C-alpha positions in Angstrom: -1.8 -32.8 26.8 -1.9 -35.3 23.8 -0.5 -34.5 20.7 -3.8 -34.4 19.0 -5.4 -31.8 21.9 -2.0 -29.3 21.1 -2.7 -29.4 17.7 -6.4 -28.3 18.3 -5.9 -26.4 20.3 -3.1 -24.7 18.2 -5.4 -24.8 15.3 -8.2 -22.8 17.5 -5.9 -20.0 18.1 -4.8 -19.7 14.3 -6.6 -16.9 12.7 -8.4 -17.3 9.5 -6.2 -16.1 7.4 -8.5 -14.1 4.2 -10.2 -12.3 7.9 -6.1 -11.7 8.9 -5.8 -10.5 5.2 -9.2 -8.0 5.5 -8.3 -6.5 9.1 -4.6 -6.0 7.9 -5.5 -4.2 4.7 -7.6 -1.6 6.8 -5.0 -1.0 9.1 -3.6 2.3 7.6 -6.6 3.5 5.4 -10.2 2.2 5.9 -12.9 2.0 3.1 -12.9 5.9 2.5 -10.6 8.3 3.6 -9.3 11.8 2.6 -5.1 12.1 3.5 -2.6 14.4 2.9 1.1 12.4 2.5 4.6 13.2 1.6 6.9 10.9 -0.2 10.7 11.0 0.0 12.8 9.5 -2.7 16.1 8.2 -2.0 19.3 7.6 -4.5 22.8 7.1 -3.6 24.9 10.2 -4.0 21.7 12.5 -5.0 19.6 14.9 -3.2 16.3 13.6 -1.6 13.5 13.9 -3.8 10.2 15.4 -1.7 6.9 15.0 -3.0 3.7 16.4 -0.9 0.1 15.6 -2.2 -3.1 15.1 -1.2 -5.2 11.7 -1.5 -8.9 10.2 -1.6 -9.5 6.5 -1.6 -13.6 5.2 -1.6 -13.9 1.7 -1.2 -12.1 -0.9 -3.0 -12.1 0.6 -6.5 -11.3 4.1 -6.8 -8.4 6.2 -5.6 -6.8 9.8 -6.5 -3.3 11.4 -5.7 -2.8 14.8 -6.7 1.0 16.7 -6.0 0.8 19.8 -3.9 4.5 20.7 -3.8 7.0 21.1 -5.4 5.5 24.1 -7.2 6.9 22.9 -10.3 4.9 19.8 -10.2 1.7 21.1 -8.4 -1.1 19.8 -10.1 -0.1 16.3 -11.2 -2.5 13.7 -10.6 -2.6 9.9 -10.8 -6.3 8.2 -10.7 -7.1 4.6 -10.3 -10.8 3.6 -11.0 -11.6 0.0 -11.2 -8.9 -1.8 -13.5 -7.4 1.8 -15.4 -5.1 3.8 -13.8 -4.3 7.6 -15.4 -1.8 10.2 -15.2 -2.3 14.1 -15.5 0.4 16.0 -16.8 -0.4 19.8 -16.3 1.9 21.3 -18.0 1.2 19.0 -21.0 -2.1 19.5 -20.3 -2.7 15.7 -21.6 -4.1 12.6 -19.4 -2.5 9.1 -20.0 -3.0 5.5 -19.3 -0.5 4.2 -17.3 0.2 0.4 -16.1 0.0 -1.0 -12.6 3.6 -2.0 -12.8 5.3 1.4 -13.7 6.9 3.5 -10.8 5.1 5.9 -8.9 6.4 9.0 -9.2 9.8 8.3 -10.0 10.0 6.0 -6.4 10.0 2.4 -5.4 7.0 1.9 -5.2 4.3 1.0 -8.1 1.3 2.0 -9.2 -0.1 -1.3 -8.3 1.8 -0.6 -4.8 0.1 3.1 -4.0 -3.6 2.0 -5.9 -3.9 -1.9 -4.8 -6.8 -1.1 -3.5 -7.7 -5.1 -2.1 -5.2 -7.5 -1.1 -8.2 -9.6 -0.4 -9.6 -9.9 -3.8 -6.2 -10.0 -6.0 -4.2 -12.6 -3.5 -4.9 -15.9 -2.2 -3.8 -16.1 1.4 -2.6 -18.6 3.7 -1.1 -18.9 7.0 2.4 -19.4 7.0 3.0 -19.6 10.6 4.8 -17.3 13.2 8.0 -15.4 13.5 8.7 -12.1 15.1 9.8 -9.1 12.9 11.3 -5.6 13.5 10.8 -6.6 17.4 7.2 -7.7 16.8 5.2 -10.8 17.3 3.5 -11.6 13.8 1.4 -13.8 12.0 3.0 -14.5 8.5 0.5 -15.0 5.4 1.8 -16.2 2.4 -0.4 -14.5 -0.8 -0.4 -15.9 -4.3 -2.0 -13.9 -6.8 -5.3 -15.0 -8.2 -3.9 -14.2 -11.9 -1.2 -12.6 -14.1 -2.8 -9.1 -14.1 -1.9 -8.1 -10.5 1.9 -6.4 -9.8 3.5 -9.1 -8.1 3.4 -13.2 -8.3 3.8 -13.7 -4.5 3.5 -11.5 -1.7 4.5 -12.4 2.1 3.4 -10.2 5.0 3.8 -10.1 8.5 0.6 -9.0 10.8 1.2 -8.1 14.7 -0.5 -10.5 16.7 -1.2 -8.2 19.7 -4.4 -7.6 18.5 -3.9 -4.1 16.3 -3.2 -6.0 13.1 -1.0 -3.5 12.0 1.5 -4.9 8.8 5.2 -4.7 9.8 6.6 -6.5 6.6 5.6 -6.9 3.2 7.7 -8.4 0.4 7.3 -8.9 -3.1 8.4 -12.0 -5.4 8.5 -13.0 -9.1 6.6 -16.3 -9.9 10.8 -17.3 -10.2 11.1 -16.6 -6.7 13.1 -13.7 -7.1 12.5 -10.9 -4.1 12.1 -7.6 -6.2 11.7 -5.2 -3.2 9.9 -4.9 0.4 7.9 -3.0 2.9 8.1 -2.1 6.1 5.3 -0.4 8.1 6.4 1.6 11.3 6.4 4.8 13.6 2.6 3.9 15.1 0.7 6.8 16.1 -2.3 8.7 16.3 -3.5 9.7 12.4 -7.1 10.9 12.7 -9.6 9.2 15.1 -7.0 6.3 16.0 -3.2 4.7 16.1 -1.9 3.4 12.9 1.3 3.1 11.2 1.8 6.1 9.2 5.6 5.5 7.8 6.0 3.1 4.6 9.5 2.4 3.7 9.8 0.8 0.5 13.4 -0.6 -0.3 14.7 -1.9 -3.2 16.1 -5.5 -3.3 17.6 -4.9 -6.9 19.1 -1.9 -6.5 21.4 -1.1 -3.3 20.2 2.0 -1.7 17.1 2.9 -3.7 14.3 3.5 -1.0 10.8 5.3 -1.1 9.3 6.4 1.9 5.7 7.1 2.3 4.8 9.4 5.4 1.2 9.8 6.1 0.5 13.5 7.3 -3.1 13.4 8.2 -6.0 11.3 7.5 -9.8 11.9 7.7 -12.0 8.8 7.8 -15.1 10.2 7.2 -14.7 12.1 4.5 -17.4 12.3 2.2 -16.3 11.6 -1.6 -18.1 12.0 -4.5 -17.7 9.2 -7.4 -17.6 12.1 -10.1 -14.0 12.8 -8.7 -12.7 9.6 -9.7 -12.9 10.3 -13.4 -10.7 11.2 -16.2 -12.3 14.4 -16.8 -12.4 15.8 -13.0 -8.7 14.3 -13.0 -8.2 17.0 -16.1 -10.5 19.7 -14.5 -8.2 19.8 -10.7 -11.6 18.8 -8.9 
């Protein structure tokens, strides 16, 4: 086979990077979902902090997460609607606006990580080759931020090549090229109607030993969600 023919074959086999990214970002949660979640924050020489919560996602613009335990934090909630994110503090009876780069619940995920509802809208993807990561043959995507409003200037994403399009690893970088943290998605199993990677582990590249796990306990892909639940007034009323 000539070099030109080989190049044409490889080009034909390579996926469109935007299409690959769009499939990967729907691998855990689809367009609409209701779910339960456990967050475990791990810090050196400290007991783990464990929070359980319910969450709802509607399209690429609306998300709501509400703590169900521990009892002292029950009712605390985060709401994302379009470009705005709010935090409801029930003890203070106050709704405050929070930024995308602030930590979510004191862990290593930012609010932008939890409520980054559309990577394909916020980043321009380029195919950067093939690599084996966590024992899985993967496509590697290099994502560049469309503007400075998003949480990270550059993201590297590895997506399984086995047809599932499950993300395996994600690395987050500043504009200067410094790696801030990395995310691993693992423990593929059935949640709701289909298999998916329900365990998300974020590790801090700047503070050794700091990591946060998010484990999806249940997922309902057929949830019917009213737009009214994604408003600050509903956040405050506990709806």
